[in-house]
Structures are given as C-alpha cells and as structure tokens.
C-alpha positions in Angstrom: -30.0 -8.2 -12.3 -27.1 -10.6 -12.0 -26.2 -11.5 -8.4 -22.4 -10.9 -8.5 -21.8 -12.8 -5.2 -23.4 -16.0 -6.6 -21.8 -15.9 -10.0 -19.8 -19.1 -10.1 -17.9 -19.7 -13.3 -18.0 -22.7 -15.5 -14.4 -23.2 -14.5 -15.5 -23.7 -10.9 -18.1 -26.3 -12.0 -15.5 -28.2 -14.0 -13.2 -28.1 -10.9 -15.9 -29.6 -8.7 -16.4 -32.4 -11.3 -12.7 -33.1 -11.7 -11.6 -32.9 -8.1 -14.4 -32.8 -5.5 -16.4 -35.8 -6.8 -13.2 -37.8 -6.8 -12.2 -37.0 -3.3 -13.7 -37.3 0.2 -15.0 -33.9 1.4 -14.1 -33.2 5.0 -14.9 -30.3 7.3 -12.3 -27.5 6.8 -11.6 -27.3 10.6 -10.6 -31.0 10.7 -7.9 -30.5 8.2 -6.1 -28.0 10.5 -4.3 -29.7 13.2 -3.4 -27.6 16.3 0.2 -27.5 17.3 1.6 -29.5 20.2 1.6 -26.4 22.4 -1.3 -24.0 22.6 -0.6 -20.3 23.4 -2.6 -18.2 25.8 -3.9 -14.8 24.4 -1.2 -13.0 26.5 1.5 -15.3 25.1 0.2 -14.8 21.6 0.3 -11.0 21.9 3.9 -11.3 23.2 4.8 -13.5 20.2 3.4 -11.0 17.7 5.3 -8.2 19.4 8.4 -10.2 19.0 7.6 -10.6 15.3 6.9 -6.8 15.1 10.3 -5.9 16.6 12.0 -8.2 14.0 10.3 -7.3 10.8 8.6 -4.0 11.1 11.6 -1.6 11.6 13.3 -2.6 8.4 10.1 -2.5 6.3 9.2 0.9 7.7 12.6 2.2 6.9 12.5 1.0 3.4 9.1 2.6 2.8 10.2 5.8 4.4 13.1 5.9 2.0 10.9 4.9 -0.9 8.4 7.7 -0.3 11.2 10.3 0.2 13.0 9.3 -3.0 9.9 9.6 -5.1 8.7 12.8 -3.5 12.0 14.7 -3.0 11.7 16.2 -6.5 9.3 18.7 -5.0 12.0 19.9 -2.6 14.6 19.7 -5.4 12.4 22.1 -7.4 12.6 24.6 -4.6 16.4 24.3 -4.6 16.7 25.2 -8.3 16.2 22.1 -10.3 13.9 23.7 -12.9 16.2 26.7 -13.5 19.4 24.7 -13.9 17.9 22.2 -16.3 16.0 24.9 -18.2 12.6 23.3 -17.6 9.2 24.9 -17.7 6.3 24.0 -15.3 4.8 21.6 -17.9 8.0 19.7 -18.2 8.3 19.5 -14.5 4.7 18.0 -14.3 5.7 15.5 -17.0 8.6 14.3 -14.9 6.2 13.8 -12.0 3.7 11.9 -14.3 6.2 9.6 -15.9 7.2 8.0 -12.6 3.6 6.9 -12.0 3.2 5.4 -15.4 6.0 2.9 -15.0 5.3 2.5 -11.3 1.7 1.5 -11.8 2.3 -0.7 -14.9 5.0 -2.7 -13.1 3.3 -3.5 -9.8 1.3 -6.5 -10.9 4.3 -8.1 -12.7 6.5 -7.3 -9.7 4.2 -9.2 -7.3 4.1 -12.2 -9.7 7.9 -12.2 -9.7 8.1 -12.0 -5.9 5.7 -15.0 -5.7 8.1 -16.9 -7.9 11.2 -15.6 -6.2 10.5 -17.7 -3.1 12.6 -15.5 -0.8 11.0 -12.1 0.0 14.2 -10.9 1.6 16.1 -11.3 -1.7 13.4 -9.7 -3.8 12.8 -6.7 -1.5 16.6 -6.2 -1.1 17.1 -6.2 -4.9 14.3 -3.8 -5.5 15.6 -1.4 -2.9 19.3 -1.4 -4.1 18.1 -0.9 -7.7 16.1 2.2 -7.0 18.8 3.5 -4.7 21.3 3.4 -7.7 18.8 5.2 -9.9 18.2 7.9 -7.3 21.9 8.5 -6.8 22.5 8.8 -10.5 19.6 11.3 -10.7 21.8 13.7 -9.0 24.1 14.0 -12.0 21.6 14.4 -14.8 22.4 17.3 -17.1 19.1 17.7 -19.0 15.4 17.4 -18.9 15.6 14.2 -21.0 18.0 12.7 -18.5 15.7 13.5 -15.6 12.8 12.1 -17.5 14.6 8.8 -18.1 15.7 8.6 -14.5 12.1 9.1 -13.2 10.9 6.4 -15.6 13.5 4.0 -14.3 12.7 5.0 -10.7 9.1 4.0 -11.2 10.1 0.6 -12.5 12.5 0.0 -9.6 10.1 1.1 -6.8 7.1 -0.8 -8.1 7.9 -4.0 -6.3 8.2 -2.5 -2.8 4.7 -1.5 -1.6 2.6 -4.4 -3.0 5.4 -6.7 -2.1 5.4 -5.7 1.5 1.6 -5.9 1.7 1.8 -9.5 0.4 4.7 -10.3 2.8 2.8 -9.0 5.8 -0.2 -11.2 4.9 2.2 -14.2 5.2 3.0 -13.4 8.8 -0.2 -11.9 10.3 -3.9 -13.0 10.4 -6.4 -10.7 8.9 -7.4 -8.8 12.1 -3.9 -8.1 13.1 -2.8 -6.8 9.7 -4.0 -3.2 9.5 -2.1 -1.9 12.5 1.1 -3.5 11.0 0.4 -1.9 7.6 -0.1 1.4 9.5 3.2 1.2 11.3 4.8 0.4 8.0 2.9 3.1 6.2 3.4 5.6 9.0 6.9 5.8 7.6 5.4 7.7 4.6 4.0 10.4 6.9 7.4 10.7 8.5 8.9 10.9 5.1 6.9 14.0 4.5 8.3 15.5 7.6 11.9 14.4 7.1 11.8 15.4 3.5 11.2 19.0 4.5 13.8 18.9 7.2 16.4 17.3 4.9 15.8 19.7 2.1 16.3 22.6 4.5 19.6 21.2 5.7 20.9 19.9 2.4 20.1 23.2 0.8 23.1 24.6 2.7 25.4 22.2 0.7 24.8 24.1 -2.5 28.1 24.6 -4.2 29.9 21.8 -2.4 31.8 19.8 -5.0 30.5 22.1 -7.6 27.0 20.6 -7.2 23.8 22.6 -6.6 21.7 21.8 -3.5 19.1 19.9 -5.5 21.7 17.5 -6.8 22.9 16.7 -3.2 19.3 15.9 -2.2 19.2 13.1 -4.8 22.7 11.9 -4.2 22.7 11.7 -0.4 19.2 10.2 -0.2 20.1 7.7 -2.8 23.2 6.6 -0.9 21.3 6.2 2.3 18.8 4.0 0.5 21.6 1.9 -0.9 22.9 1.1 2.5 19.5 0.2 3.8 18.9 -2.0 0.7 22.1 -4.0 1.3 21.1 -4.4 5.0 17.6 -5.7 4.1 19.0 -8.9 2.5 19.9 -10.0 6.0 17.4 -8.0 8.1 14.2 -9.3 6.4 13.1 -12.8 7.5 11.4 -14.9 4.9 8.9 -17.3 6.5 8.1 -18.3 10.1 9.2 -21.9 9.6 12.7 -20.6 8.4 13.4 -18.1 11.2 16.3 -18.8 13.5 15.0 -16.3 16.0 11.7 -18.2 16.5 11.4 -21.4 18.5 9.7 -24.3 16.8 6.7 -23.9 19.1 6.4 -20.2 18.1 6.8 -20.9 14.4 4.1 -23.6 14.6 1.7 -21.3 16.4 2.1 -18.5 13.8 1.5 -21.0 11.0 -1.5 -22.4 12.8 -3.0 -18.9 13.4 -2.7 -18.2 9.7 -4.3 -21.5 8.8 -7.2 -20.9 11.1 -7.6 -17.4 9.6 -7.6 -18.5 6.0 -9.6 -21.7 6.7 -7.0 -24.1 5.3 -3.5 -25.1 6.3 -1.2 -22.9 4.4 -1.8 -21.0 1.1 1.1 -22.4 -0.7 -0.5 -22.9 -4.1 1.8 -22.5 -7.1 1.4 -19.5 -9.4 -1.4 -20.3 -11.7 -3.2 -18.3 -14.3 -6.4 -19.6 -12.8 -5.8 -17.5 -9.7 -4.6 -14.6 -11.7 -7.8 -14.7 -13.7 -9.8 -14.9 -10.5 -8.1 -11.7 -9.2 -8.6 -9.8 -12.4 -12.3 -10.7 -12.8 -13.4 -10.2 -9.2 -15.9 -7.4 -8.4 -14.0 -6.8 -5.2 -10.8 -5.8 -7.0 -12.5 -3.1 -9.1 -14.5 -1.6 -6.2 -11.3 -1.6 -4.2 -9.6 0.4 -6.9 -12.4 3.0 -6.8 -12.4 3.6 -3.0 -8.6 3.6 -3.1 -8.8 6.5 -5.6 -10.6 8.5 -2.8 -7.5 8.6 -0.6 -4.5 7.9 -2.8 -5.1 10.9 -5.1 -5.3 13.3 -2.2 -2.3 11.6 -0.7 -0.1 12.3 -3.7 -1.5 15.8 -4.0 -0.5 16.6 -0.4 3.0 15.0 -0.8 3.8 16.6 -4.1 2.3 20.0 -3.6 2.7 20.9 0.1 6.3 22.0 -0.3 5.1 24.5 -3.0 2.0 25.5 -1.0 4.1 26.4 2.0 7.3 27.4 0.2 8.1 30.3 2.5 7.5 28.2 5.7 8.8 24.8 4.6 9.3 23.6 8.2 5.5 24.0 8.8 5.0 20.8 6.8 6.5 18.9 9.8 3.6 19.2 12.3 1.1 18.3 9.5 2.8 15.0 8.8 3.4 14.3 12.5 -0.3 14.6 13.3 -1.1 12.4 10.3 1.4 9.8 11.5 -0.3 9.6 15.0 -3.7 9.5 13.4 -2.7 6.6 11.1 -1.4 4.4 13.9 -4.2 5.1 16.4 -7.1 4.5 13.9 -5.5 1.4 12.5 -5.0 -0.1 16.0 -8.7 0.6 16.7 -9.8 -0.9 13.4 -7.9 -4.2 14.2 -9.3 -4.4 17.7 -12.8 -3.8 16.4 -12.3 -6.1 13.4 -13.8 -3.6 11.0 -12.6 -1.5 8.1 -15.7 0.3 6.6 -16.3 2.9 9.4 -12.6 4.0 9.3 -12.5 4.0 5.5 -15.5 6.4 5.6 -13.8 8.6 8.3 -10.7 8.9 6.2 -12.6 9.8 3.0 -14.8 12.4 4.9 -11.7 14.1 6.4 -10.2 14.4 2.9 -13.5 15.7 1.6 -13.8 18.5 4.1 -10.1 19.4 3.8 -10.4 19.8 0.1 -13.6 21.8 0.4 -11.9 24.2 2.8 -9.1 24.7 0.3 -11.6 25.4 -2.5 -13.0 28.3 -0.5 -11.4 31.8 -0.3 -10.6 31.2 3.3 -7.6 32.8 5.1 -4.2 31.1 5.0 -4.5 29.7 8.5 -7.9 28.0 7.8 -6.5 26.5 4.6 -3.5 25.2 6.5 -6.0 23.5 8.8 -7.6 22.0 5.7 -4.2 20.5 4.7 -4.1 18.8 8.1 -7.5 17.2 7.4 -6.3 16.0 4.0 -3.1 14.6 5.4 -4.9 12.7 8.2 -7.6 11.3 5.8 -5.3 10.4 3.0 -2.5 8.8 5.0 -5.0 7.1 7.3 -7.0 5.8 4.4 -4.2 4.1 2.6 -3.6 1.2 5.1 -7.3 0.9 5.6 -8.0 0.6 1.9 -5.3 -1.9 1.0 -5.9 -4.0 4.1 -9.7 -4.1 3.5 -9.0 -5.9 0.1 -6.3 -8.2 1.3 -8.5 -9.2 4.3 -11.2 -10.3 1.9 -9.0 -12.1 -0.6 -7.8 -15.7 0.1 -4.9 -17.5 -1.6 -1.4 -16.0 -2.0 -1.5 -15.7 -5.8 -5.0 -14.1 -5.9 -4.1 -11.8 -3.0 -0.8 -10.8 -4.7 -2.5 -9.9 -8.0 -5.6 -8.2 -6.6 -3.5 -6.1 -4.2 -1.0 -5.1 -6.8 -3.7 -4.3 -9.3 -5.5 -2.1 -6.7 -2.3 -0.2 -5.9 -1.1 0.0 -9.5 -4.3 1.2 -11.1 -5.3 3.3 -8.1 -2.0 5.1 -8.3 -2.7 6.0 -11.9 -5.0 8.5 -10.3 -1.9 10.2 -8.9 -1.2 11.3 -12.5 -4.0 13.8 -11.9 -2.2 15.1 -8.8 0.9 15.7 -10.8 -0.7 17.5 -13.7 -3.6 19.6 -12.4 -1.6 21.7 -9.9 -0.3 24.2 -12.5 2.0 27.1 -11.8 -0.5 29.6 -13.2 -3.1 28.5 -10.6 -1.0 29.7 -7.6 -1.6 30.3 -4.8 -5.1 28.8 -4.5 -4.9 25.9 -7.0 -8.7 25.7 -7.4 -8.4 23.4 -10.5 -6.1 20.9 -8.7 -8.2 20.8 -5.6 -11.4 20.4 -7.6 -10.1 17.4 -9.6 -8.8 15.7 -6.5 -12.1 16.3 -4.8 -13.8 14.4 -7.7 -11.6 11.4 -7.1 -12.5 11.6 -3.4 -16.2 11.6 -4.2 -15.7 8.4 -6.2 -14.3 6.8 -3.1 -17.2 8.0 -1.0 -19.6 6.2 -3.3 -17.5 3.1 -3.8 -16.8 2.3 -0.1 -20.4 2.0 1.0 -21.2 0.0 -2.2 -18.4 -2.4 -1.3 -19.5 -2.8 2.3 -23.1 -3.4 1.2 -22.1 -6.2 -1.2 -19.8 -7.8 1.4 -22.7 -7.8 3.8 -25.0 -9.5 1.3 -22.3 -12.1 0.5 -21.8 -12.9 4.2 -25.5 -13.5 4.6 -25.4 -15.9 1.7 -22.4 -17.7 3.1 -24.2 -18.2 6.5 -27.1 -19.8 4.7 -24.7 -22.1 2.7 -23.0 -23.1 6.0 -26.3 -24.3 7.3 -27.6 -26.1 4.3 -24.4 -27.0 2.3 -22.1 -29.9 2.4 -18.6 -30.0 3.7 -15.9 -29.0 1.2 -12.7 -30.8 0.4 -9.4 -29.1 1.0 -8.8 -28.9 -2.8 -12.1 -27.2 -3.4 -11.6 -24.8 -0.5 -8.2 -23.8 -2.0 -9.8 -23.3 -5.4 -12.7 -21.2 -4.2 -10.6 -19.2 -1.8 -12.5 -16.2 -0.4 -15.7 -17.4 -2.2 -15.8 -20.5 0.1 -18.8 -20.5 2.5 -16.6 -20.6 5.6 -14.6 -17.5 4.6 -16.5 -14.6 6.1 -15.7 -11.1 4.7 -14.5 -8.3 6.8 -16.7 -5.2 6.7 
C-alpha cells in the first residue's frame, strides 16, 4: 500500500535540486526574527480582542445577510411565491438547486481572484454589493424563468464570501485562535435562521403595499439592507496588519510575528502559482476534508431550507432552535481553540446530527421530533466552523490554503443539492426520504473524520522522526513544502 504521507512528487525532488542545493539551509526558527517588543500572554490576548472588535462585527454581519438572502426563499414560499409565479413543487426545488450549482462551481475561482485582488476589503465589498443588487431585483421577477435566472446569479455573486472570509481570517489569526473566530463569524448563520423567521413574520404584514405581495418585500427589503452593508464594508474591513491605522507598529509587528511562528516561516506571501494550486487539488487532505464536511453541511442546508416548512404553523418556534445552536457553536469552538484540537468536536457535531436525523426518521410525537431538530441544528451549525478550520489549520501557504478551503466548501456544498431535492411535497409531514438521504451523507462524515485524524497522527509521527534525523531546511524549500515540511505539525 502506498504511504500517502510520504509520497513526495518528482516536482519536489526537482525543486530541491534547483533551489536547496544552491542555497544554504538554515533552521527555520532562525529565519524568524522577534519584534523589538515582546508581548506578555495577557497583552497578546488584549491585542487579539482589539482585532476581534475591529474585524469580526462586519464579517459576521455580511455572513448573516448572506445566509438570510440565500435561505429566505423558504419563507417567501410560505408567503405565496409558488402560487403567484404558477410554480409546482419540483420547479421550486429546481430554484433551490440552481443556486448551489453556480455557488459551488465559482468558489475556487473566487478565492483565486481574491488572492490576486490584493485588497480583501475591495473584493468582499464588491461581492456583497453585487449579490445585494441581485437579491433586490429578485423581488420584481414575474415568472419561474426569471426566478431561476436570479437564483443562478445569486450563487455566482455569493460564492466569494465564505471561502474569502476563511482565507482572510487565516491572515490575521494563528491556527489555534482561528476556530473561535470562524465560530463568531459563522454564528451569524444561526442568527440568520432566527431572524429570517422573525422578518418573514413581520414582512408578511406588508403584503399589498405598493401592489407587491409579501414575498416580494422579503427579497426587496433584505436586498437593500445587504447593499448598505456592502458599501460600508469597503471601509469597515481592514486588509492586513501592516496597513492598519488602528494598530500601533508594535502591535502590527507582533501579529505578523505570531503568524510567522505559527506557519514556520516569515510570511506566506508567495505569488499565485499553479504549483500551489496543483498541490491543493492533489492533496489527500483536501478530499477527506470534503467528505467529513458532507457530514455536517448537508444537514445544515436541510435544516435551514426545510425548517420553515416543517414548522409552518409555528414559524416563530424556529427561533429557540437557532438560538441554542448559536450558543453551542461559540462555546464548543472556544473550547476547541483552548484545547488545540478539532477531531473530538468534529465527532461530537457529527454524532448530534446522526441522532437528530434518527429521531426524525422514527414515528415519534411532534415534540420529540422538534427536539431532534435541535440536535441537527447544534451539530450542523457547530460542525461547519470545526470542519473548515480543521483543514485550514493543516494547510500552509496562502495559495494552497485558498484553493483547498474553497474546494472543500465548493464541492462539499454540492451535497446541499440533495437537501434541496429530496424533501418533496408529497412526503409531508414526515419527510422520511429526505431525512434518510441526509443521514447517508452524515454517515460518510462519521467515517471520513476518524480516517483523517488517523492519517494526521501517522504523519505527525513521521515528522517527529524527520526532525530528529533530517537536516535543516532552507526558507525556499520550507515555503515549497508548506504543510509537508517536517516542522509543521498537524492539528488533530
């Protein structure tokens, strides 16, 4: 059997010949010079809180709006969208699916563009204002075809946000401070589930205003709110520590130093190269990450798209479900960062989804199934920051990280197509087919996560041996090897 951890390509051998043998190898640590002023742990915590207050609110707001704008079609359906556009349930499912097709296909190209854009604030602001315009115009569509085109365009426009923010956060935070930040950012998605129900309830009373039905106002008002936030993000998002006016030079130097220590080399500023793109797309990590991501992202979209329909008569009861999920996401992610682990929390999230789906596959009373929805929401929403952070923690180099993360999110989200097609109207109210298919994806994740952890553990053992017996690497070789370098220990 081929040992995947030791499988160095001919390209790596050529790189060693062309670069390493022509340069003096030096210990990695010696290439990273500490800043003039060293921060105490307390001062460092205070500095990262300062960064949090500056960059997390706007990112969380953008993702809240993103998740609301892609999922508000479920509430629009309740307000009469299908009837006014003369759509059947299959056509409605198609409008759900088409969003994910363009959304998934455009995520990798979007992160490549962001890497070339140089300024994250400009890219994320452009992405947000673009989908805001699409969302607003969705409120004036007159046919099924128009809605279909708008959903396709929305997928293209939103594709750059989530993987872009994951990449952006990896610029600011070291690996073991990252999941809690992704959780705060992603916690906005759980709030979106709660706010979406509340907004739909309130906006429904606007039906007839201006001659528009309530479902049209859902799209128009949420689109306009997103547009305002998108314009603000051009100025609210800071690009890099060294460019920030709200950081002192000492603070910026310390943030850069901590990232250098974390990655093992000063900076990760390599240019976009197809070598790094190839490394990302041929890495065993990338594909296992897609599989365990399936285990939580498919239940996540199932719960966000279907919960309004499942609880149509009691729409406000979706609010406590999402509120509990939000608290769960934040608490478990903080614990995961403090303990510097991902695997045990990934398994917790997958198992919660598993039991929640099992409960909803049984002929249990409504109250018990409602409890099952709580478990699914906690596991699915908690699992998303864990799953994407686990991969980014174990991928070194901005380009490789940008591609592998976007690929995981993009291909993983194709599983959401299942969520949007297997919950059929004729299966009401139990949706056994839908829950069964989603459970299948969850089981894939339950198999993939332990496999990934096992391979990481083996790789770390090999790296420890190489550290004892191997030579020092040059900076150039370290950058080229990235996470495969002996000093880069994987997070399990």
